[in-house]
MIDO-236049 format. One line per field, with one value per residue: x, y, z of N, C-alpha, C, CB in turn; residue in one letter. Coordinates in steps of 0.2 Angstrom, whole numbers, plus 5000, padded with zeros to 4 digits. Glycine has a CB too. Example, Ala and Ser with C-alpha at 12.3 -4.5 7.8 and 13.67 -1.06 7.14 Angstrom:
// MIDO-236049
nxx: c(5066_5064)
nyy: c(4972_4989)
nzz: c(5039_5035)
caxx: c(5062_5068)
cayy: c(4978_4995)
cazz: c(5039_5036)
cxx: c(5066_5064)
cyy: c(4984_5000)
czz: c(5039_5039)
cbxx: c(5057_5070)
cbyy: c(4978_4997)
cbzz: c(5045_5029)
code: c(A_S)
//
This chain:
// MIDO-236049
nxx: c(5410_5394_5378_5366_5349_5334_5320_5303_5289_5275_5258_5245_5246_5258_5267_5269_5273_5285_5295_5298_5303_5314_5321_5324_5332_5343_5350_5356_5365_5376_5370_5364_5350_5339_5328_5312_5298_5281_5264_5247_5247_5258_5255_5244_5251_5260_5256_5260_5260_5271_5286_5299_5312_5310_5310_5322_5330_5326_5331_5345_5348_5353_5343_5325_5314_5297_5282_5266_5253_5239_5225_5232_5239_5241_5248_5260_5266_5267_5275_5286_5290_5294_5305_5315_5317_5309_5305_5298_5287_5289_5280_5278_5267_5263_5258_5259_5263_5252_5244_5231_5228_5217_5221_5232_5242_5247_5260_5266_5274_5271_5275_5275_5272_5278_5277_5268_5253_5236_5240_5248_5244_5237_5224_5209_5197_5185_5172_5158_5152_5160_5174_5191_5203_5220_5228_5245_5256_5271_5283_5296_5295_5288_5296_5308_5303_5300_5313_5318_5309_5312_5326_5323_5315_5324_5334_5326_5324_5313_5302_5293_5284_5269_5260_5249_5235_5223_5221_5211_5202_5208_5216_5227_5235_5236_5239_5251_5259_5258_5265_5278_5283_5282_5291_5303_5305_5306_5316_5326_5326_5316_5301_5284_5267_5251_5237_5221_5216_5204_5201_5212_5210_5200_5205_5217_5211_5205_5215_5228_5241_5246_5253_5268_5277_5270_5267_5262_5252_5251_5239_5232_5241_5241_5227_5226_5236_5232_5220_5226_5232_5221_5219_5230_5230_5229_5232_5242_5253_5260_5274_5282_5293_5299_5308_5322_5336_5347_5342_5329_5313_5304_5290_5276_5262_5249_5238_5236_5228_5217_5207_5213_5224_5235_5232_5242_5242_5244_5249_5266_5273_5272_5280_5292_5295_5297_5308_5317_5317_5323_5336_5341_5341_5351_5362_5365_5363_5364_5360_5347_5341_5341_5333_5321_5319_5317_5306_5296_5296_5290_5278_5273_5273_5269_5271_5254_5246_5230_5224_5228_5221_5226_5232_5243_5254_5260_5274_5277_5277_5287_5298_5298_5303_5315_5320_5320_5329)
nyy: c(4908_4903_4899_4887_4890_4883_4889_4891_4897_4894_4895_4907_4920_4916_4919_4932_4935_4928_4933_4946_4943_4936_4946_4953_4943_4943_4954_4950_4940_4928_4920_4907_4907_4896_4893_4884_4874_4871_4866_4871_4877_4872_4859_4859_4863_4853_4841_4836_4840_4841_4841_4830_4836_4847_4841_4836_4847_4853_4843_4844_4857_4868_4873_4877_4889_4891_4895_4895_4883_4879_4869_4858_4855_4845_4836_4841_4848_4838_4828_4835_4839_4826_4824_4833_4826_4830_4829_4837_4850_4866_4879_4895_4905_4921_4935_4951_4968_4981_4975_4973_4961_4947_4940_4947_4942_4930_4919_4907_4891_4879_4862_4851_4834_4827_4817_4806_4800_4804_4810_4802_4797_4786_4780_4772_4767_4757_4752_4758_4765_4765_4772_4771_4777_4775_4777_4781_4777_4778_4774_4777_4789_4798_4799_4804_4817_4821_4822_4832_4842_4844_4848_4860_4867_4869_4877_4888_4892_4887_4880_4870_4859_4857_4842_4839_4830_4816_4805_4800_4795_4790_4778_4769_4774_4789_4787_4781_4790_4801_4795_4792_4805_4811_4803_4805_4819_4820_4812_4820_4829_4839_4845_4840_4843_4835_4837_4836_4838_4845_4852_4860_4868_4876_4882_4889_4900_4906_4907_4913_4915_4904_4895_4889_4880_4869_4852_4841_4829_4826_4831_4838_4848_4855_4860_4866_4876_4885_4889_4897_4906_4914_4921_4929_4938_4933_4922_4928_4931_4921_4911_4896_4881_4867_4854_4844_4832_4837_4846_4858_4865_4880_4889_4900_4900_4903_4899_4899_4909_4913_4923_4935_4935_4942_4955_4962_4964_4956_4950_4950_4946_4934_4926_4932_4931_4917_4916_4921_4911_4901_4907_4906_4892_4889_4893_4906_4916_4930_4937_4932_4936_4950_4951_4946_4956_4968_4965_4964_4977_4983_4977_4982_4996_4999_5001_4994_4980_4976_4966_4969_4980_4991_5000_4997_4990_4974_4975_4987_4985_4975_4984_4992_4984_4981_4994_4996_4986)
nzz: c(4143_4137_4144_4139_4136_4134_4125_4125_4118_4115_4115_4113_4126_4129_4119_4121_4134_4135_4126_4131_4144_4140_4135_4147_4154_4146_4150_4162_4162_4154_4141_4130_4120_4115_4103_4103_4098_4102_4106_4102_4089_4083_4083_4074_4062_4060_4065_4077_4094_4102_4095_4091_4090_4099_4111_4112_4112_4124_4133_4131_4135_4149_4156_4155_4148_4149_4141_4138_4134_4124_4121_4120_4131_4140_4132_4130_4142_4152_4146_4144_4157_4161_4152_4158_4169_4180_4197_4207_4208_4211_4218_4222_4232_4235_4243_4236_4240_4234_4226_4230_4237_4242_4254_4262_4270_4266_4262_4255_4250_4238_4237_4225_4221_4206_4197_4198_4205_4200_4188_4181_4170_4166_4159_4155_4143_4146_4142_4132_4142_4153_4160_4167_4179_4183_4198_4203_4216_4224_4237_4235_4226_4234_4245_4240_4237_4250_4255_4247_4252_4265_4264_4258_4267_4277_4271_4269_4282_4289_4301_4301_4290_4281_4277_4265_4261_4256_4264_4272_4264_4252_4257_4255_4244_4246_4260_4259_4253_4262_4274_4269_4265_4278_4285_4279_4281_4295_4297_4294_4304_4302_4307_4305_4300_4297_4286_4280_4263_4260_4271_4273_4262_4266_4278_4274_4268_4279_4289_4283_4287_4293_4287_4279_4271_4259_4256_4244_4235_4217_4209_4220_4223_4211_4211_4223_4223_4214_4220_4230_4222_4219_4231_4232_4222_4209_4194_4186_4194_4199_4199_4193_4196_4189_4195_4192_4195_4188_4178_4173_4172_4169_4172_4170_4181_4175_4161_4143_4141_4131_4129_4131_4123_4111_4113_4120_4133_4143_4160_4163_4175_4182_4173_4173_4186_4186_4179_4188_4197_4188_4186_4199_4200_4191_4199_4199_4210_4214_4203_4202_4215_4212_4201_4207_4217_4209_4201_4212_4216_4205_4204_4216_4215_4202_4184_4181_4173_4166_4174_4187_4189_4182_4166_4159_4146_4142_4138_4143_4157_4158_4154_4165_4174_4170_4171_4185_4188)
caxx: c(5406_5387_5373_5361_5343_5328_5314_5297_5284_5269_5252_5241_5250_5265_5271_5269_5276_5291_5300_5300_5307_5321_5325_5327_5337_5349_5354_5358_5370_5379_5365_5362_5343_5338_5320_5309_5291_5276_5258_5242_5249_5263_5251_5240_5255_5265_5253_5263_5261_5278_5291_5305_5317_5309_5312_5330_5333_5325_5335_5352_5349_5354_5336_5320_5309_5291_5276_5259_5250_5231_5221_5237_5244_5243_5252_5266_5270_5268_5281_5292_5293_5298_5311_5320_5317_5307_5301_5295_5285_5289_5275_5277_5261_5265_5254_5263_5260_5250_5240_5224_5227_5212_5224_5239_5247_5249_5266_5267_5277_5268_5280_5270_5274_5277_5278_5264_5246_5232_5243_5252_5241_5235_5217_5207_5190_5183_5166_5155_5149_5164_5181_5195_5209_5224_5233_5251_5259_5277_5287_5302_5294_5286_5302_5312_5299_5301_5320_5318_5305_5316_5331_5320_5313_5330_5337_5322_5323_5306_5303_5288_5281_5263_5259_5242_5233_5216_5222_5205_5198_5213_5220_5233_5239_5238_5242_5258_5262_5259_5269_5284_5285_5283_5297_5309_5306_5307_5323_5331_5325_5311_5294_5278_5260_5247_5231_5217_5216_5198_5202_5217_5207_5196_5210_5221_5208_5204_5221_5233_5248_5247_5257_5274_5279_5265_5269_5256_5252_5251_5232_5231_5245_5238_5221_5227_5240_5227_5216_5231_5233_5215_5220_5236_5230_5228_5237_5247_5258_5262_5279_5284_5299_5299_5315_5325_5342_5352_5339_5324_5309_5302_5284_5271_5256_5244_5238_5237_5223_5215_5203_5217_5230_5236_5231_5248_5240_5245_5254_5272_5276_5273_5285_5298_5297_5299_5315_5321_5319_5328_5343_5343_5343_5358_5367_5366_5359_5364_5355_5340_5339_5340_5327_5315_5317_5315_5299_5292_5295_5285_5271_5270_5272_5266_5264_5250_5242_5223_5222_5229_5218_5230_5231_5249_5255_5265_5280_5278_5279_5294_5302_5299_5307_5322_5322_5321_5336)
cayy: c(4902_4904_4894_4886_4890_4882_4894_4888_4902_4891_4898_4913_4925_4914_4922_4939_4936_4925_4937_4951_4940_4934_4953_4954_4939_4945_4959_4947_4934_4926_4915_4906_4906_4891_4893_4877_4875_4866_4868_4870_4880_4867_4852_4861_4864_4847_4835_4834_4846_4841_4838_4827_4841_4851_4837_4835_4854_4854_4838_4846_4863_4868_4875_4879_4894_4889_4900_4892_4880_4878_4863_4852_4856_4838_4832_4845_4850_4832_4825_4840_4838_4820_4825_4836_4822_4833_4826_4841_4856_4872_4884_4900_4909_4926_4942_4957_4975_4985_4970_4972_4954_4946_4938_4950_4938_4924_4918_4900_4888_4872_4857_4846_4828_4829_4811_4801_4802_4803_4813_4797_4797_4779_4780_4767_4766_4750_4751_4765_4768_4765_4773_4771_4781_4772_4781_4778_4780_4774_4776_4780_4796_4802_4800_4809_4823_4823_4824_4839_4847_4845_4853_4867_4870_4871_4883_4894_4893_4885_4875_4864_4858_4853_4837_4839_4824_4814_4798_4797_4791_4786_4776_4766_4778_4795_4785_4779_4797_4805_4792_4792_4811_4813_4800_4808_4825_4819_4809_4826_4834_4844_4843_4840_4842_4833_4840_4834_4844_4850_4856_4865_4873_4881_4885_4894_4906_4909_4908_4912_4916_4898_4890_4891_4875_4864_4846_4838_4825_4830_4834_4842_4853_4859_4863_4871_4882_4889_4892_4902_4912_4919_4924_4934_4943_4930_4918_4932_4933_4915_4907_4889_4878_4859_4853_4838_4832_4841_4850_4861_4869_4885_4892_4904_4895_4904_4896_4903_4915_4915_4929_4942_4934_4946_4962_4965_4967_4950_4952_4946_4945_4927_4923_4935_4928_4910_4917_4922_4904_4898_4909_4902_4885_4889_4895_4914_4919_4937_4939_4929_4940_4956_4951_4946_4963_4973_4963_4965_4984_4985_4974_4986_5003_4999_5001_4988_4977_4977_4961_4972_4987_4996_5000_4996_4984_4969_4978_4993_4982_4973_4989_4995_4979_4983_5001_4994_4983)
cazz: c(4141_4138_4147_4135_4139_4129_4126_4122_4119_4115_4112_4117_4129_4130_4114_4123_4140_4135_4123_4136_4149_4138_4135_4154_4156_4142_4154_4168_4161_4147_4140_4123_4120_4109_4102_4102_4097_4105_4107_4097_4083_4081_4081_4068_4057_4059_4067_4084_4098_4105_4091_4094_4091_4105_4117_4112_4114_4131_4136_4131_4138_4156_4159_4149_4150_4145_4141_4139_4128_4125_4122_4120_4137_4143_4128_4130_4148_4156_4144_4145_4164_4161_4149_4162_4175_4186_4202_4211_4205_4216_4216_4227_4231_4239_4242_4236_4241_4228_4222_4233_4238_4247_4260_4261_4275_4263_4259_4255_4244_4237_4234_4222_4218_4199_4192_4199_4206_4194_4182_4178_4163_4165_4158_4150_4141_4146_4138_4131_4148_4159_4160_4173_4180_4188_4202_4205_4222_4227_4242_4232_4224_4240_4250_4237_4238_4257_4256_4245_4256_4271_4263_4256_4273_4281_4268_4270_4289_4291_4306_4300_4284_4281_4272_4264_4258_4257_4266_4275_4259_4248_4262_4253_4240_4250_4266_4258_4252_4269_4278_4266_4266_4285_4288_4276_4284_4302_4298_4293_4309_4301_4310_4300_4302_4291_4285_4274_4258_4260_4277_4271_4257_4271_4283_4271_4267_4285_4293_4278_4290_4297_4283_4275_4265_4259_4252_4242_4229_4210_4208_4225_4222_4205_4212_4229_4222_4210_4225_4233_4217_4220_4237_4232_4216_4202_4191_4183_4199_4201_4195_4196_4194_4188_4196_4192_4198_4184_4173_4176_4167_4173_4168_4174_4182_4171_4155_4137_4141_4124_4129_4130_4119_4105_4114_4123_4140_4148_4165_4163_4181_4184_4169_4175_4193_4185_4176_4194_4199_4184_4188_4206_4199_4188_4203_4198_4215_4215_4198_4204_4220_4209_4197_4212_4220_4204_4200_4217_4216_4200_4207_4221_4213_4195_4181_4182_4168_4168_4179_4193_4189_4178_4159_4156_4142_4144_4137_4148_4164_4157_4154_4171_4178_4167_4174_4192_4189)
cxx: c(5398_5383_5368_5354_5338_5323_5308_5291_5277_5264_5250_5246_5257_5269_5272_5274_5283_5296_5302_5304_5314_5325_5328_5333_5344_5353_5358_5363_5372_5375_5365_5355_5342_5330_5318_5302_5287_5270_5253_5244_5253_5259_5247_5245_5259_5262_5255_5263_5268_5283_5297_5311_5317_5312_5319_5333_5332_5330_5342_5353_5350_5347_5331_5315_5303_5286_5270_5257_5242_5229_5226_5241_5246_5248_5259_5269_5271_5274_5287_5295_5296_5305_5317_5320_5315_5303_5297_5293_5284_5285_5274_5270_5262_5260_5259_5259_5258_5246_5232_5223_5221_5215_5231_5244_5250_5255_5268_5271_5274_5274_5276_5273_5273_5277_5272_5257_5242_5234_5248_5250_5239_5227_5215_5199_5188_5177_5163_5152_5154_5171_5185_5201_5213_5228_5239_5254_5265_5280_5293_5301_5292_5292_5307_5309_5300_5308_5321_5315_5309_5322_5329_5318_5319_5333_5333_5320_5316_5306_5298_5285_5274_5262_5251_5240_5225_5217_5216_5201_5202_5218_5227_5237_5241_5241_5250_5262_5263_5265_5277_5287_5287_5290_5303_5310_5309_5314_5328_5330_5320_5304_5289_5272_5256_5240_5227_5216_5210_5199_5207_5214_5203_5201_5214_5218_5206_5210_5227_5240_5250_5252_5263_5276_5273_5268_5263_5257_5250_5244_5231_5235_5243_5232_5222_5231_5236_5222_5220_5232_5227_5216_5225_5235_5229_5234_5243_5253_5262_5267_5279_5290_5298_5307_5317_5332_5347_5348_5333_5320_5305_5296_5280_5265_5250_5244_5239_5233_5221_5211_5207_5223_5229_5234_5237_5247_5241_5251_5260_5275_5277_5279_5292_5300_5299_5306_5320_5323_5323_5335_5345_5345_5350_5364_5369_5361_5359_5359_5348_5337_5337_5334_5320_5314_5315_5308_5294_5291_5290_5278_5268_5269_5269_5272_5261_5247_5235_5221_5223_5226_5221_5228_5237_5249_5260_5272_5282_5280_5286_5299_5303_5303_5314_5325_5324_5328_5342)
cyy: c(4904_4898_4893_4886_4888_4887_4892_4893_4899_4895_4904_4918_4922_4917_4930_4940_4933_4930_4943_4949_4938_4941_4954_4950_4940_4950_4956_4942_4933_4919_4914_4903_4902_4890_4886_4878_4869_4870_4867_4872_4875_4861_4853_4861_4857_4841_4833_4841_4847_4838_4835_4832_4845_4847_4836_4842_4855_4849_4840_4853_4863_4869_4877_4884_4893_4894_4897_4889_4880_4871_4857_4852_4849_4834_4836_4845_4843_4829_4829_4839_4831_4820_4828_4832_4825_4829_4830_4848_4861_4877_4889_4904_4915_4932_4947_4963_4978_4981_4970_4965_4953_4944_4941_4946_4932_4924_4911_4897_4881_4868_4851_4840_4829_4823_4806_4803_4800_4806_4808_4796_4790_4779_4775_4767_4759_4748_4758_4768_4768_4767_4773_4775_4777_4777_4778_4781_4776_4778_4780_4788_4800_4803_4805_4816_4826_4825_4831_4844_4849_4850_4860_4871_4873_4877_4889_4896_4893_4880_4869_4865_4855_4848_4837_4833_4822_4807_4795_4793_4787_4783_4773_4770_4785_4793_4784_4786_4801_4802_4793_4800_4813_4809_4803_4815_4824_4816_4815_4831_4840_4842_4844_4840_4840_4836_4837_4840_4848_4854_4861_4870_4878_4885_4890_4900_4910_4911_4908_4913_4909_4893_4893_4886_4870_4858_4842_4833_4829_4834_4839_4848_4858_4863_4869_4877_4887_4893_4898_4908_4917_4923_4930_4938_4940_4926_4922_4934_4927_4911_4900_4886_4870_4857_4846_4838_4836_4847_4853_4865_4874_4889_4895_4899_4896_4900_4901_4909_4917_4921_4935_4941_4939_4953_4966_4967_4961_4952_4947_4944_4938_4924_4926_4932_4921_4911_4918_4915_4900_4901_4906_4895_4884_4891_4903_4917_4926_4940_4938_4934_4947_4956_4950_4953_4968_4971_4965_4973_4986_4983_4979_4993_5004_5001_4994_4986_4977_4972_4964_4979_4992_4996_4999_4990_4979_4972_4983_4990_4979_4978_4992_4990_4980_4989_5000_4990_4987)
czz: c(4142_4140_4142_4138_4133_4130_4122_4123_4119_4112_4116_4120_4130_4125_4115_4129_4140_4132_4128_4142_4147_4137_4142_4155_4152_4145_4160_4168_4154_4145_4132_4123_4114_4109_4100_4101_4100_4106_4102_4090_4079_4079_4074_4062_4055_4061_4074_4088_4101_4100_4094_4095_4097_4111_4117_4114_4121_4135_4137_4134_4146_4160_4153_4152_4146_4146_4143_4133_4129_4126_4122_4126_4140_4139_4127_4137_4152_4153_4145_4153_4165_4158_4153_4169_4181_4191_4207_4207_4211_4214_4222_4226_4237_4238_4242_4237_4234_4224_4224_4235_4243_4254_4260_4265_4271_4260_4260_4249_4244_4234_4232_4219_4210_4194_4193_4200_4200_4188_4179_4171_4161_4165_4153_4149_4141_4141_4136_4137_4154_4157_4166_4173_4185_4192_4204_4211_4224_4232_4240_4230_4230_4244_4247_4237_4245_4258_4253_4249_4262_4270_4261_4262_4277_4278_4269_4278_4292_4296_4305_4293_4285_4275_4271_4259_4258_4259_4270_4270_4255_4253_4260_4249_4244_4257_4265_4257_4258_4273_4276_4267_4273_4287_4285_4279_4291_4302_4297_4299_4307_4303_4304_4304_4296_4291_4279_4269_4258_4266_4276_4267_4261_4275_4280_4269_4274_4290_4288_4281_4294_4293_4280_4269_4265_4254_4250_4236_4222_4209_4213_4225_4216_4207_4218_4228_4218_4215_4228_4228_4218_4226_4237_4226_4209_4200_4188_4188_4201_4197_4197_4193_4194_4189_4196_4195_4194_4180_4177_4171_4171_4169_4173_4175_4178_4164_4149_4137_4134_4124_4129_4126_4113_4107_4118_4130_4145_4153_4164_4169_4183_4180_4171_4182_4192_4182_4182_4197_4195_4185_4195_4204_4195_4192_4203_4204_4216_4209_4200_4209_4217_4205_4202_4215_4215_4202_4205_4217_4211_4201_4212_4219_4206_4190_4181_4175_4170_4173_4186_4193_4185_4170_4155_4151_4145_4143_4142_4155_4163_4157_4161_4176_4176_4171_4182_4193_4188)
cbxx: c(5408_5384_5371_5362_5341_5326_5316_5294_5284_5267_5246_5237_5247_5265_5267_5263_5273_5291_5297_5294_5303_5320_5320_5321_5335_5347_5350_5352_5368_5386_5358_5367_5339_5341_5318_5311_5290_5279_5258_5236_5252_5268_5246_5237_5260_5271_5254_5269_5255_5278_5293_5308_5317_5302_5308_5332_5329_5318_5335_5354_5343_5359_5337_5316_5312_5289_5275_5254_5253_5228_5217_5241_5240_5237_5249_5265_5266_5262_5280_5291_5286_5294_5310_5318_5324_5303_5306_5299_5278_5296_5268_5283_5254_5272_5248_5266_5265_5256_5242_5219_5233_5207_5223_5239_5244_5243_5272_5261_5284_5262_5286_5265_5272_5283_5284_5266_5246_5225_5246_5253_5246_5238_5214_5208_5188_5181_5160_5149_5143_5164_5182_5196_5208_5228_5229_5256_5254_5282_5289_5304_5289_5280_5305_5313_5292_5299_5324_5315_5298_5319_5335_5314_5309_5335_5338_5315_5325_5301_5301_5283_5285_5257_5262_5240_5237_5212_5228_5201_5194_5216_5217_5231_5236_5232_5239_5259_5258_5252_5268_5284_5280_5277_5297_5308_5300_5302_5324_5330_5331_5311_5293_5279_5257_5248_5231_5210_5218_5192_5204_5223_5203_5191_5214_5224_5201_5199_5222_5232_5249_5241_5252_5280_5286_5258_5275_5250_5247_5252_5227_5232_5253_5236_5216_5230_5246_5223_5214_5237_5233_5209_5222_5242_5235_5226_5234_5244_5255_5257_5286_5278_5305_5296_5317_5326_5345_5356_5337_5325_5304_5307_5281_5268_5254_5243_5231_5237_5227_5212_5199_5219_5230_5231_5225_5250_5233_5248_5251_5277_5272_5267_5284_5297_5291_5294_5315_5318_5312_5326_5342_5337_5337_5357_5373_5363_5362_5371_5357_5340_5344_5346_5327_5317_5324_5319_5299_5295_5302_5287_5272_5275_5279_5261_5264_5246_5244_5219_5226_5237_5217_5237_5227_5254_5257_5265_5281_5272_5274_5295_5300_5292_5305_5322_5317_5315_5336)
cbyy: c(4896_4906_4896_4880_4896_4875_4901_4881_4907_4889_4893_4910_4927_4906_4922_4942_4932_4918_4940_4955_4934_4931_4958_4954_4931_4947_4965_4944_4928_4925_4915_4901_4912_4884_4898_4872_4875_4864_4875_4874_4886_4866_4850_4867_4869_4848_4829_4831_4846_4838_4843_4821_4846_4853_4830_4834_4860_4852_4831_4846_4868_4873_4880_4872_4901_4882_4904_4897_4874_4881_4862_4852_4860_4834_4832_4852_4854_4828_4823_4847_4838_4814_4830_4843_4819_4839_4821_4843_4856_4874_4882_4905_4905_4928_4942_4957_4980_4986_4963_4975_4950_4940_4930_4957_4937_4921_4923_4896_4888_4872_4855_4850_4822_4833_4807_4797_4809_4806_4820_4791_4799_4774_4787_4760_4770_4747_4747_4764_4763_4758_4780_4763_4788_4766_4784_4778_4781_4773_4770_4776_4796_4798_4793_4807_4823_4817_4819_4839_4844_4838_4850_4866_4865_4865_4881_4893_4901_4884_4878_4865_4854_4859_4830_4846_4818_4815_4798_4802_4796_4790_4771_4760_4780_4799_4779_4775_4801_4805_4784_4790_4816_4810_4792_4810_4829_4815_4804_4829_4836_4846_4847_4834_4849_4825_4847_4832_4841_4845_4852_4862_4870_4877_4880_4891_4904_4905_4903_4918_4922_4895_4887_4891_4872_4867_4842_4843_4819_4825_4829_4839_4851_4854_4858_4867_4880_4886_4887_4899_4909_4915_4919_4930_4947_4936_4913_4938_4937_4910_4910_4884_4880_4857_4856_4835_4825_4837_4846_4866_4864_4891_4886_4910_4896_4912_4892_4898_4921_4910_4929_4944_4927_4944_4962_4971_4969_4944_4951_4949_4949_4923_4925_4943_4928_4907_4923_4927_4900_4900_4917_4903_4882_4894_4892_4916_4916_4940_4936_4922_4941_4958_4945_4941_4966_4972_4955_4963_4987_4982_4967_4987_5006_5005_5003_4988_4971_4975_4954_4972_4989_4996_5006_4995_4987_4962_4981_4997_4976_4969_4995_4995_4972_4984_5006_4990_4977)
cbzz: c(4145_4131_4154_4131_4143_4129_4123_4124_4113_4122_4111_4123_4135_4128_4107_4124_4146_4131_4117_4138_4152_4131_4133_4159_4154_4135_4156_4172_4165_4147_4143_4120_4121_4110_4097_4107_4089_4112_4108_4100_4083_4086_4087_4068_4058_4063_4062_4083_4104_4112_4085_4090_4084_4105_4117_4105_4110_4133_4133_4124_4137_4158_4164_4147_4149_4147_4135_4142_4126_4119_4116_4113_4142_4144_4121_4128_4152_4156_4136_4144_4169_4158_4143_4164_4176_4184_4206_4217_4202_4217_4215_4227_4232_4239_4248_4229_4245_4224_4221_4228_4240_4244_4261_4263_4281_4258_4262_4256_4244_4232_4239_4217_4221_4197_4194_4205_4208_4196_4184_4182_4158_4170_4156_4153_4135_4153_4142_4126_4151_4162_4156_4175_4181_4185_4208_4199_4228_4221_4247_4226_4218_4244_4252_4229_4236_4261_4252_4238_4258_4274_4257_4251_4277_4281_4261_4267_4291_4284_4313_4305_4278_4281_4274_4260_4260_4251_4271_4279_4254_4242_4267_4248_4234_4251_4268_4251_4247_4273_4279_4259_4263_4289_4285_4268_4284_4305_4292_4286_4313_4293_4316_4296_4305_4290_4285_4276_4251_4260_4283_4267_4252_4275_4287_4265_4264_4290_4298_4273_4294_4299_4278_4280_4266_4256_4256_4241_4229_4205_4208_4232_4221_4199_4215_4235_4218_4205_4230_4235_4210_4220_4243_4232_4216_4197_4186_4181_4205_4203_4196_4194_4198_4182_4203_4184_4197_4180_4167_4181_4163_4174_4165_4171_4189_4170_4154_4131_4145_4120_4136_4137_4116_4100_4119_4119_4140_4145_4172_4158_4187_4182_4162_4176_4197_4179_4172_4199_4200_4176_4189_4211_4194_4182_4202_4191_4222_4214_4191_4207_4225_4205_4192_4217_4223_4198_4198_4224_4214_4193_4210_4227_4213_4195_4173_4187_4165_4162_4178_4194_4196_4179_4157_4161_4135_4139_4130_4149_4165_4151_4149_4175_4177_4160_4173_4195_4183)
code: c(X_X_X_X_X_X_X_X_X_X_X_X_X_X_X_X_X_X_X_X_X_X_X_X_X_X_X_X_X_X_X_X_X_X_X_X_X_X_X_X_X_X_X_X_X_X_X_X_X_X_X_X_X_X_X_X_X_X_X_X_X_X_X_X_X_X_X_X_X_X_X_X_X_X_X_X_X_X_X_X_X_X_X_X_X_X_X_X_X_X_X_X_X_X_X_X_X_X_X_X_X_X_X_X_X_X_X_X_X_X_X_X_X_X_X_X_X_X_X_X_X_X_X_X_X_X_X_X_X_X_X_X_X_X_X_X_X_X_X_X_X_X_X_X_X_X_X_X_X_X_X_X_X_X_X_X_X_X_X_X_X_X_X_X_X_X_X_X_X_X_X_X_X_X_X_X_X_X_X_X_X_X_X_X_X_X_X_X_X_X_X_X_X_X_X_X_X_X_X_X_X_X_X_X_X_X_X_X_X_X_X_X_X_X_X_X_X_X_X_X_X_X_X_X_X_X_X_X_X_X_X_X_X_X_X_X_X_X_X_X_X_X_X_X_X_X_X_X_X_X_X_X_X_X_X_X_X_X_X_X_X_X_X_X_X_X_X_X_X_X_X_X_X_X_X_X_X_X_X_X_X_X_X_X_X_X_X_X_X_X_X_X_X_X_X_X_X_X_X_X_X_X_X_X_X_X_X_X_X_X_X_X_X_X_X_X_X_X_X_X_X_X_X_X_X)
//
């Protein structure tokens, strides 16, 4: 029996890093890859960046491997996260040997709330001079994230999670988030420490080994995980997983990178590592571990794409991962 996986290349380097990752996944299990379209090029051709057929394919698949889209990103990825009913975005940020990382001690995982906050999309133009943005914060969503964080910490043998917020200013919304996440974790006997997000941004640079699991609201998780990317070698190394109760969408953190698109030099590591998270989600733990180890070997020993100081192509890196497997 084959497992259906939706595949969305998208725009830019998404059309380069996704095909080589699919090549690798084909060696690791019995999968049915179902291609779907989304992004700038699709909007230009059809008038819609996210066709209904794509949403249907994603909803019916067991998981989705997603590349990147350009200007239509908000019109694509946010609805797709809703389609898979994702409530948490898991973003590991780890410094690998061989990358010349600024902070080689850094090894953290961001657990980012994925449904609310300022990314709820409630914006209003009141006048030619005034626009507003409504922030949504519910105890239900925050506690669900806290429950996930507690389970995640226990499975990773982590003693404490950091709840990062801005409750000193956004007292009602971030205060609610902080309290609900903290209560959920402590109810599961997982200790917590809370920290203001600006203080965290400084401390993670100065004391990168002080953190393991970071739980944060939507916008903070987006920004702070990109900060961490700069400390470990760049966005080309960061995978992510959008996890729902039954479904999931897996994507590299980097965007469509139009400046290098079409040159065949995009680093596929983040996409391949996202595929490892996909395998883990599907219960294929042995294959996930093998892919993680093989990718780490190539990151450490090369070949490297230009973002890591080398001159290898996307395909050459993928071929090296296959050889390591």
